PyMOL Python script that loads the backbone (N, CA, C, O; Angstrom):
from pymol import cmd

cmd.read_pdbstr("""\
ATOM      1  N   MET A   1    -126.251 119.164  -0.276  1.00  0.00           N
ATOM      2  CA  MET A   1    -126.689 117.854   0.475  1.00  0.00           C
ATOM      3  C   MET A   1    -126.639 118.271   1.915  1.00  0.00           C
ATOM      4  O   MET A   1    -125.706 118.943   2.354  1.00  0.00           O
ATOM      5  N   LEU A   2    -127.489 117.931   2.531  1.00  0.00           N
ATOM      6  CA  LEU A   2    -127.883 118.406   4.112  1.00  0.00           C
ATOM      7  C   LEU A   2    -126.758 117.574   5.145  1.00  0.00           C
ATOM      8  O   LEU A   2    -126.624 116.361   5.307  1.00  0.00           O
ATOM      9  N   GLN A   3    -126.322 118.247   5.512  1.00  0.00           N
ATOM     10  CA  GLN A   3    -125.482 117.645   6.972  1.00  0.00           C
ATOM     11  C   GLN A   3    -125.958 117.866   8.379  1.00  0.00           C
ATOM     12  O   GLN A   3    -126.387 118.934   8.817  1.00  0.00           O
ATOM     13  N   GLN A   4    -125.829 116.692   9.066  1.00  0.00           N
ATOM     14  CA  GLN A   4    -126.656 116.496  10.198  1.00  0.00           C
ATOM     15  C   GLN A   4    -125.385 117.754  11.355  1.00  0.00           C
ATOM     16  O   GLN A   4    -124.222 118.156  11.385  1.00  0.00           O
ATOM     17  N   GLY A   5    -126.415 117.845  11.941  1.00  0.00           N
ATOM     18  CA  GLY A   5    -125.694 118.936  13.237  1.00  0.00           C
ATOM     19  C   GLY A   5    -125.635 120.090  12.574  1.00  0.00           C
ATOM     20  O   GLY A   5    -125.723 121.007  13.390  1.00  0.00           O
ATOM     21  N   ILE A   6    -125.512 120.540  11.318  1.00  0.00           N
ATOM     22  CA  ILE A   6    -125.655 121.651  10.666  1.00  0.00           C
ATOM     23  C   ILE A   6    -126.735 122.287   9.842  1.00  0.00           C
ATOM     24  O   ILE A   6    -126.917 123.496   9.696  1.00  0.00           O
ATOM     25  N   ASP A   7    -127.337 121.426   9.391  1.00  0.00           N
ATOM     26  CA  ASP A   7    -128.639 121.858   8.628  1.00  0.00           C
ATOM     27  C   ASP A   7    -130.066 120.878   9.425  1.00  0.00           C
ATOM     28  O   ASP A   7    -131.206 121.333   9.340  1.00  0.00           O
ATOM     29  N   TYR A   8    -129.874 119.930   9.947  1.00  0.00           N
ATOM     30  CA  TYR A   8    -130.622 119.401  11.184  1.00  0.00           C
ATOM     31  C   TYR A   8    -130.027 118.607  11.920  1.00  0.00           C
ATOM     32  O   TYR A   8    -128.824 118.349  11.963  1.00  0.00           O
ATOM     33  N   TYR A   9    -131.326 117.988  12.836  1.00  0.00           N
ATOM     34  CA  TYR A   9    -130.766 117.123  13.965  1.00  0.00           C
ATOM     35  C   TYR A   9    -131.688 116.060  14.369  1.00  0.00           C
ATOM     36  O   TYR A   9    -132.810 116.557  14.454  1.00  0.00           O
ATOM     37  N   ILE A  10    -131.701 114.941  14.625  1.00  0.00           N
ATOM     38  CA  ILE A  10    -132.669 114.256  15.191  1.00  0.00           C
ATOM     39  C   ILE A  10    -132.937 114.272  16.622  1.00  0.00           C
ATOM     40  O   ILE A  10    -132.082 114.135  17.497  1.00  0.00           O
ATOM     41  N   ASN A  11    -134.191 114.449  16.801  1.00  0.00           N
ATOM     42  CA  ASN A  11    -134.597 114.536  18.441  1.00  0.00           C
ATOM     43  C   ASN A  11    -134.730 113.494  18.790  1.00  0.00           C
ATOM     44  O   ASN A  11    -134.565 112.540  18.029  1.00  0.00           O
ATOM     45  N   GLU A  12    -135.171 113.324  20.425  1.00  0.00           N
ATOM     46  CA  GLU A  12    -135.621 112.094  20.904  1.00  0.00           C
ATOM     47  C   GLU A  12    -136.546 111.519  20.823  1.00  0.00           C
ATOM     48  O   GLU A  12    -136.668 110.611  21.645  1.00  0.00           O
ATOM     49  N   ASP A  13    -137.598 111.715  19.883  1.00  0.00           N
ATOM     50  CA  ASP A  13    -138.538 111.175  19.188  1.00  0.00           C
ATOM     51  C   ASP A  13    -138.036 110.559  17.609  1.00  0.00           C
ATOM     52  O   ASP A  13    -138.696 109.727  16.987  1.00  0.00           O
ATOM     53  N   GLY A  14    -136.971 111.049  17.213  1.00  0.00           N
ATOM     54  CA  GLY A  14    -136.512 110.491  15.894  1.00  0.00           C
ATOM     55  C   GLY A  14    -136.773 111.150  14.810  1.00  0.00           C
ATOM     56  O   GLY A  14    -136.474 110.602  13.750  1.00  0.00           O
ATOM     57  N   ASN A  15    -137.454 112.622  14.776  1.00  0.00           N
ATOM     58  CA  ASN A  15    -137.873 113.308  14.239  1.00  0.00           C
ATOM     59  C   ASN A  15    -136.485 113.782  13.619  1.00  0.00           C
ATOM     60  O   ASN A  15    -135.475 113.661  14.314  1.00  0.00           O
ATOM     61  N   PHE A  16    -136.371 114.479  11.945  1.00  0.00           N
ATOM     62  CA  PHE A  16    -135.700 115.362  11.677  1.00  0.00           C
ATOM     63  C   PHE A  16    -136.017 116.923  12.011  1.00  0.00           C
ATOM     64  O   PHE A  16    -136.936 117.555  11.488  1.00  0.00           O
ATOM     65  N   VAL A  17    -135.173 117.399  12.893  1.00  0.00           N
ATOM     66  CA  VAL A  17    -135.525 119.181  13.033  1.00  0.00           C
ATOM     67  C   VAL A  17    -134.428 119.764  12.377  1.00  0.00           C
ATOM     68  O   VAL A  17    -133.229 119.699  12.646  1.00  0.00           O
ATOM     69  N   PHE A  18    -135.165 120.478  11.265  1.00  0.00           N
ATOM     70  CA  PHE A  18    -134.229 121.682  10.814  1.00  0.00           C
ATOM     71  C   PHE A  18    -133.670 122.834  11.309  1.00  0.00           C
ATOM     72  O   PHE A  18    -134.373 123.474  12.091  1.00  0.00           O
ATOM     73  N   THR A  19    -132.341 123.345  10.989  1.00  0.00           N
ATOM     74  CA  THR A  19    -131.972 124.136  12.016  1.00  0.00           C
ATOM     75  C   THR A  19    -132.416 125.762  11.564  1.00  0.00           C
ATOM     76  O   THR A  19    -133.464 125.863  10.927  1.00  0.00           O
ATOM     77  N   LYS A  20    -131.810 126.755  11.810  1.00  0.00           N
ATOM     78  CA  LYS A  20    -132.025 128.030  11.957  1.00  0.00           C
ATOM     79  C   LYS A  20    -130.944 128.404  10.560  1.00  0.00           C
ATOM     80  O   LYS A  20    -131.135 129.407   9.873  1.00  0.00           O
ATOM     81  N   GLU A  21    -129.996 127.583  10.337  1.00  0.00           N
ATOM     82  CA  GLU A  21    -128.892 127.692   9.086  1.00  0.00           C
ATOM     83  C   GLU A  21    -129.392 127.395   8.061  1.00  0.00           C
ATOM     84  O   GLU A  21    -129.329 128.020   7.003  1.00  0.00           O
ATOM     85  N   TYR A  22    -130.132 126.057   8.357  1.00  0.00           N
ATOM     86  CA  TYR A  22    -130.663 125.558   7.213  1.00  0.00           C
ATOM     87  C   TYR A  22    -131.652 126.323   6.759  1.00  0.00           C
ATOM     88  O   TYR A  22    -131.334 126.573   5.596  1.00  0.00           O
ATOM     89  N   HIS A  23    -132.881 126.949   7.047  1.00  0.00           N
ATOM     90  CA  HIS A  23    -133.640 127.503   7.053  1.00  0.00           C
ATOM     91  C   HIS A  23    -133.164 129.038   6.175  1.00  0.00           C
ATOM     92  O   HIS A  23    -133.826 129.422   5.211  1.00  0.00           O
ATOM     93  N   LEU A  24    -132.248 129.610   6.552  1.00  0.00           N
ATOM     94  CA  LEU A  24    -131.720 130.838   5.951  1.00  0.00           C
ATOM     95  C   LEU A  24    -131.077 130.423   4.841  1.00  0.00           C
ATOM     96  O   LEU A  24    -130.611 131.381   4.223  1.00  0.00           O
ATOM     97  N   LYS A  25    -130.789 128.999   4.163  1.00  0.00           N
ATOM     98  CA  LYS A  25    -129.359 128.660   3.108  1.00  0.00           C
ATOM     99  C   LYS A  25    -131.228 128.604   2.199  1.00  0.00           C
ATOM    100  O   LYS A  25    -131.386 129.193   1.130  1.00  0.00           O
ATOM    101  N   ARG A  26    -132.385 127.829   2.870  1.00  0.00           N
ATOM    102  CA  ARG A  26    -133.509 127.601   2.009  1.00  0.00           C
ATOM    103  C   ARG A  26    -133.838 129.064   1.783  1.00  0.00           C
ATOM    104  O   ARG A  26    -134.185 129.242   0.615  1.00  0.00           O
ATOM    105  N   GLY A  27    -133.843 129.881   2.323  1.00  0.00           N
ATOM    106  CA  GLY A  27    -134.272 131.308   1.643  1.00  0.00           C
ATOM    107  C   GLY A  27    -135.800 132.127   2.149  1.00  0.00           C
ATOM    108  O   GLY A  27    -136.003 133.341   2.130  1.00  0.00           O
ATOM    109  N   TYR A  28    -136.690 131.114   2.559  1.00  0.00           N
ATOM    110  CA  TYR A  28    -137.607 131.657   2.507  1.00  0.00           C
ATOM    111  C   TYR A  28    -138.797 130.595   3.407  1.00  0.00           C
ATOM    112  O   TYR A  28    -138.727 129.367   3.363  1.00  0.00           O
ATOM    113  N   CYS A  29    -139.713 131.253   4.089  1.00  0.00           N
ATOM    114  CA  CYS A  29    -140.526 130.520   5.150  1.00  0.00           C
ATOM    115  C   CYS A  29    -141.880 129.806   4.518  1.00  0.00           C
ATOM    116  O   CYS A  29    -142.842 130.211   3.864  1.00  0.00           O
ATOM    117  N   CYS A  30    -141.429 128.463   5.083  1.00  0.00           N
ATOM    118  CA  CYS A  30    -142.724 127.336   4.495  1.00  0.00           C
ATOM    119  C   CYS A  30    -144.082 127.704   5.386  1.00  0.00           C
ATOM    120  O   CYS A  30    -145.098 127.165   4.947  1.00  0.00           O
ATOM    121  N   LYS A  31    -144.222 128.348   6.300  1.00  0.00           N
ATOM    122  CA  LYS A  31    -145.146 128.767   7.174  1.00  0.00           C
ATOM    123  C   LYS A  31    -145.818 127.418   7.949  1.00  0.00           C
ATOM    124  O   LYS A  31    -147.030 127.358   8.161  1.00  0.00           O
ATOM    125  N   ASN A  32    -144.892 126.356   8.342  1.00  0.00           N
ATOM    126  CA  ASN A  32    -145.457 125.056   9.175  1.00  0.00           C
ATOM    127  C   ASN A  32    -144.776 125.275  10.281  1.00  0.00           C
ATOM    128  O   ASN A  32    -144.382 124.261  10.857  1.00  0.00           O
ATOM    129  N   LYS A  33    -144.415 126.703  10.940  1.00  0.00           N
ATOM    130  CA  LYS A  33    -144.612 126.916  12.563  1.00  0.00           C
ATOM    131  C   LYS A  33    -143.221 126.020  13.097  1.00  0.00           C
ATOM    132  O   LYS A  33    -143.220 125.402  14.161  1.00  0.00           O
ATOM    133  N   CYS A  34    -141.874 126.081  12.017  1.00  0.00           N
ATOM    134  CA  CYS A  34    -141.137 125.266  12.431  1.00  0.00           C
ATOM    135  C   CYS A  34    -140.300 126.149  13.677  1.00  0.00           C
ATOM    136  O   CYS A  34    -140.145 127.364  13.794  1.00  0.00           O
ATOM    137  N   LEU A  35    -139.790 124.896  14.633  1.00  0.00           N
ATOM    138  CA  LEU A  35    -138.874 125.160  15.576  1.00  0.00           C
ATOM    139  C   LEU A  35    -137.954 126.052  15.788  1.00  0.00           C
ATOM    140  O   LEU A  35    -137.670 126.605  16.850  1.00  0.00           O
ATOM    141  N   HIS A  36    -137.371 126.218  14.484  1.00  0.00           N
ATOM    142  CA  HIS A  36    -136.014 127.060  14.225  1.00  0.00           C
ATOM    143  C   HIS A  36    -136.578 128.150  13.339  1.00  0.00           C
ATOM    144  O   HIS A  36    -135.693 128.875  12.886  1.00  0.00           O
ATOM    145  N   CYS A  37    -137.606 128.413  13.028  1.00  0.00           N
ATOM    146  CA  CYS A  37    -137.998 129.553  12.227  1.00  0.00           C
ATOM    147  C   CYS A  37    -137.392 130.854  12.277  1.00  0.00           C
ATOM    148  O   CYS A  37    -137.653 131.686  13.145  1.00  0.00           O
ATOM    149  N   PRO A  38    -136.490 131.036  11.231  1.00  0.00           N
ATOM    150  CA  PRO A  38    -135.445 132.472  11.635  1.00  0.00           C
ATOM    151  C   PRO A  38    -136.625 133.656  10.971  1.00  0.00           C
ATOM    152  O   PRO A  38    -136.037 134.711  10.735  1.00  0.00           O
ATOM    153  N   TRP A  39    -137.830 133.709  10.691  1.00  0.00           N
ATOM    154  CA  TRP A  39    -138.968 134.342  10.432  1.00  0.00           C
ATOM    155  C   TRP A  39    -139.584 134.539  11.344  1.00  0.00           C
ATOM    156  O   TRP A  39    -140.385 135.473  11.310  1.00  0.00           O
ATOM    157  N   GLY A  40    -139.450 133.711  12.558  1.00  0.00           N
ATOM    158  CA  GLY A  40    -140.459 133.595  13.810  1.00  0.00           C
ATOM    159  C   GLY A  40    -141.914 133.049  13.226  1.00  0.00           C
ATOM    160  O   GLY A  40    -142.584 132.913  14.250  1.00  0.00           O
ATOM    161  N   TYR A  41    -142.504 132.777  12.420  1.00  0.00           N
ATOM    162  CA  TYR A  41    -143.518 132.632  11.867  1.00  0.00           C
ATOM    163  C   TYR A  41    -144.448 131.700  12.928  1.00  0.00           C
ATOM    164  O   TYR A  41    -143.826 130.809  13.506  1.00  0.00           O
ATOM    165  N   GLY A  42    -145.498 131.798  13.149  1.00  0.00           N
ATOM    166  CA  GLY A  42    -146.155 131.160  14.263  1.00  0.00           C
ATOM    167  C   GLY A  42    -145.755 131.306  15.745  1.00  0.00           C
ATOM    168  O   GLY A  42    -146.177 130.574  16.640  1.00  0.00           O
ATOM    169  N   LYS A  43    -144.966 132.245  15.893  1.00  0.00           N
ATOM    170  CA  LYS A  43    -144.620 132.560  17.271  1.00  0.00           C
ATOM    171  C   LYS A  43    -145.338 133.638  18.494  1.00  0.00           C
ATOM    172  O   LYS A  43    -145.481 134.807  18.137  1.00  0.00           O
ATOM    173  N   THR A  44    -145.613 133.406  19.374  1.00  0.00           N
ATOM    174  CA  THR A  44    -146.068 134.425  19.655  1.00  0.00           C
ATOM    175  C   THR A  44    -145.054 135.111  20.928  1.00  0.00           C
ATOM    176  O   THR A  44    -144.138 134.560  21.539  1.00  0.00           O
ATOM    177  N   GLU A  45    -145.527 136.345  21.048  1.00  0.00           N
ATOM    178  CA  GLU A  45    -144.460 137.309  21.778  1.00  0.00           C
ATOM    179  C   GLU A  45    -145.196 137.260  23.164  1.00  0.00           C
ATOM    180  O   GLU A  45    -146.410 137.429  23.275  1.00  0.00           O
ATOM    181  N   SER A  46    -144.323 137.007  24.235  1.00  0.00           N
ATOM    182  CA  SER A  46    -145.143 137.256  25.621  1.00  0.00           C
ATOM    183  C   SER A  46    -144.619 138.631  25.978  1.00  0.00           C
ATOM    184  O   SER A  46    -143.488 139.005  25.665  1.00  0.00           O
ATOM    185  N   THR A  47    -145.277 139.185  26.482  1.00  0.00           N
ATOM    186  CA  THR A  47    -145.425 140.941  27.079  1.00  0.00           C
ATOM    187  C   THR A  47    -144.709 140.865  28.530  1.00  0.00           C
ATOM    188  O   THR A  47    -144.936 140.090  29.459  1.00  0.00           O
ATOM    189  N   ASP A  48    -143.520 142.202  28.398  1.00  0.00           N
ATOM    190  CA  ASP A  48    -142.829 141.828  29.399  1.00  0.00           C
ATOM    191  C   ASP A  48    -143.559 141.932  30.992  1.00  0.00           C
ATOM    192  O   ASP A  48    -143.103 141.408  32.008  1.00  0.00           O
ATOM    193  N   ASN A  49    -144.772 142.731  30.895  1.00  0.00           N
ATOM    194  CA  ASN A  49    -145.477 142.562  32.406  1.00  0.00           C
ATOM    195  C   ASN A  49    -146.218 141.468  32.737  1.00  0.00           C
ATOM    196  O   ASN A  49    -147.105 141.666  33.567  1.00  0.00           O
ATOM    197  N   GLU A  50    -146.069 140.201  32.241  1.00  0.00           N
ATOM    198  CA  GLU A  50    -146.491 138.996  32.274  1.00  0.00           C
ATOM    199  C   GLU A  50    -145.931 138.198  33.635  1.00  0.00           C
ATOM    200  O   GLU A  50    -144.776 137.774  33.588  1.00  0.00           O
ATOM    201  N   ASP A  51    -146.350 138.084  34.277  1.00  0.00           N
ATOM    202  CA  ASP A  51    -145.845 137.381  35.599  1.00  0.00           C
ATOM    203  C   ASP A  51    -145.785 136.031  35.621  1.00  0.00           C
ATOM    204  O   ASP A  51    -146.850 135.540  35.996  1.00  0.00           O
ATOM    205  N   THR A  52    -144.762 135.077  35.306  1.00  0.00           N
ATOM    206  CA  THR A  52    -145.107 133.358  35.234  1.00  0.00           C
ATOM    207  C   THR A  52    -144.585 133.243  36.530  1.00  0.00           C
ATOM    208  O   THR A  52    -145.142 132.264  37.028  1.00  0.00           O
ATOM    209  N   SER A  53    -143.831 133.721  37.305  1.00  0.00           N
ATOM    210  CA  SER A  53    -142.993 132.901  38.608  1.00  0.00           C
ATOM    211  C   SER A  53    -144.354 132.904  39.560  1.00  0.00           C
ATOM    212  O   SER A  53    -145.489 133.215  39.200  1.00  0.00           O
ATOM    213  N   ASP A  54    -144.021 132.571  40.567  1.00  0.00           N
ATOM    214  CA  ASP A  54    -144.342 132.166  41.821  1.00  0.00           C
ATOM    215  C   ASP A  54    -143.982 133.341  42.718  1.00  0.00           C
ATOM    216  O   ASP A  54    -144.804 133.895  43.448  1.00  0.00           O
ATOM    217  N   VAL A  55    -142.837 133.649  42.628  1.00  0.00           N
ATOM    218  CA  VAL A  55    -141.911 134.456  43.315  1.00  0.00           C
ATOM    219  C   VAL A  55    -143.003 136.081  44.030  1.00  0.00           C
ATOM    220  O   VAL A  55    -143.022 136.413  45.215  1.00  0.00           O
ATOM    221  N   ASN A  56    -143.542 136.583  43.221  1.00  0.00           N
ATOM    222  CA  ASN A  56    -144.412 137.939  43.768  1.00  0.00           C
ATOM    223  C   ASN A  56    -145.216 137.404  44.036  1.00  0.00           C
ATOM    224  O   ASN A  56    -146.004 138.234  44.491  1.00  0.00           O
ATOM    225  N   LYS A  57    -145.785 136.150  44.102  1.00  0.00           N
ATOM    226  CA  LYS A  57    -147.135 136.093  44.712  1.00  0.00           C
ATOM    227  C   LYS A  57    -147.389 135.633  45.990  1.00  0.00           C
ATOM    228  O   LYS A  57    -146.547 134.924  46.542  1.00  0.00           O
ATOM    229  N   LYS A  58    -148.474 135.943  46.574  1.00  0.00           N
ATOM    230  CA  LYS A  58    -148.622 136.018  48.423  1.00  0.00           C
ATOM    231  C   LYS A  58    -149.906 135.294  48.343  1.00  0.00           C
ATOM    232  O   LYS A  58    -150.531 135.032  49.371  1.00  0.00           O
TER     233      LYS A  58
END
""", "prot")
cmd.dss("prot")
cmd.show_as("cartoon", "prot")
cmd.util.cbc("prot")
cmd.orient("prot")
């Protein structure tokens, strides 16, 4: 049985969002680009040399 706050939470839009703990219990990636995917499916990595702040811009 799923437990709210452990396996999922309900976001501000009223959607169920599965946690990392739930995904690990399930044991496999569903390839739906889940927000808390412990396998990182669908996430892009940013590079260290990518400057997204305005601090160094003149």
